[in-house]
C-alpha positions, 0 to 999 in steps of 0.5 A, a space after each residue: 500499500 502506497 501513500 500519497 506524497 504530500 502536495 506543496 502548496 503553490 504560492 500565489 502569483 506576486 501581484 502588483 503592490 497596494 496602490 500600484 497597477 491599474 488605477 481605481 475608479 476615483 484615480 480614473 475619473 480625476 485623470 478624466 477630469 483633468 484631461 477634460 479641463 485641459 481640452 476644454 482650455 485649448 477649446 476656448 484658448 482661441 476665443 480668449 485671444 480674440 476677446 483680449 485683442 478686440 475687447 479687453 486691449 480696446 477698452 483698455 486702450 480707451 480708458 487711457 485716451 479719455 484722460 489725454 488730449 489726443 489728436 491722432 498725430 502727436 505721439 505723446 499727447 499731454 495728460 488732462 484728466 477729467 478735462 474730457 468729462 468736464 467738457 462732455 457735461 458742459 457741451 449742448 450738441 452732446 445733450 442734444 444727441 443724447 435727446 435724440 438718443 432717448 427719443 430713438 430708444 423709446 420710439 426705436 424699440 416700442 414701434 418695431 415690437 408692435 409692428 412685428 408682433 402685430 404681423 406674427 399674429 397675423 401670419 401665425 394664423 395663416 396656413 396657405 403661403 405663409 411661407 411666402 408672407 414670411 419671407 416678404 416681411 422678413 426680406 428687409 432685415 437682411 438687406 444691407 443697412 446701407 442699401 436700406 439708407 440710400 434706398 429710402 434716402 430717394 423715396 424721401 427725395 423732395 421733388 421726385 420721391 415716391 413718398 411726396 408723389 404718393 401724398 400728391 396722389 391722394 390729395 395730401 399735397 400740402 404734407 409733402 416736404 424735404 423730409 431729411 432737410 427739415 429739422 423737424 421731420 429728418 429724425 422721425 424720417 430715419 426712425 420710419 427706415 429703421 423701424 421698418 428693418 427692426 420690425 422684420 426681426 422682431 417678426 421673424 423671432 416672435 413669429 417662431 416663438 407662437 409655434 410653441 404657443 399651447 394650443 390646448 390653453 388657447 382652445 381652453 380660453 376660447 371656450 371661457 368666452 375670452 376675446 383676442 385681446 384677452 388671450 394675447 395678453 393672458 394666454 400668448 404673451 405669458 408663454 412668449 415672454 423669454 423670447 420676447 425680452 430677448 428681442 426687446 434686450 437686442 432692439 433697446 440696446 440697438 437705440 444706444 448704438 445706432 450710428 449706420 442708417 443715421 450716417 448713411 441718410 443724413 450724417 447727422 444733419 440737418 443743424 445736428 437735428 438727427 445727430 446721436 451720441 454715436 455720430 457725435 462721437 464719430 465726427 468729433 474723433 474723425 472729422 475734428 480729429 478730437 480723438 480722446 473726445 470722441 472716445 470719451 463719447 463712445 465709452 459714455 454710450 458703453 456705460 449707459 448701455 451696460 445696465 439695462 443690458 444686465 437688467 433685461 438679461 436677468 429678467 429673462 433668465 428669471 422668467 426662463 427658470 420660472 418657466 422650467 419650475 412650472 
């Protein structure tokens, strides 16, 4: 009888020491987050460079020029401190331009919103041919502002302009005038052109928002006996309010920085009747070679516009969060 030889236990294969070898799940997540952070920094670097070159540096440069008297030639302009701001506060032309800016902001914001909303509501209920209506109403916004200004300058032309001819044709010849040459009408004539183009932008954006209005709520409101105005105020506008505020913000800020349409149509004339802060800053800087004074005016425009932008942005975000919570 033979006995089996005792089996020698085989030692386990040496494994990686604790903390070595394959990384744990937590370590892998940390590595992934670091890689994502590096990739994110790499992707945003071009944008940060462009922002620094075209925004931060010009703003810092402008902040320097408002404290000196630079005429565009002298490489070492003299330091004058707050003299530009003092002159600005005492300049009657600045206050006249500021008044025109206020008129432009009020009328140039309210009128496009009302007109664009009205046209959007009309086209919203139209199904046959709505594509052509959208194209016709949006067409003014895609045209270059220079072309719009030139064409409307022809329309307002006193002797051969279409507007005066139309007034004479319907028996209102007493109302004909040189619309862009009369200080009493020049600003509102240019405003009419601007409203025509801005209303097209409001129209297409609001029309897109109307596509998302809850049809069940509209039907329930009709069953409750509400009229069209009540449905607009209590059903439609609350649902499109975030988009409406966005459009309002863009249109409102455009009133602070308006320049191109006025420069093309009147150049700020006649006798400064259509001058706004933007055109007055341009004429001061590049026509009178007062770079520092023009820069001060431009900086004032920015300072005035920023609080409105922040306020409208916060209001829009608050309404958006309320909508998400609902």
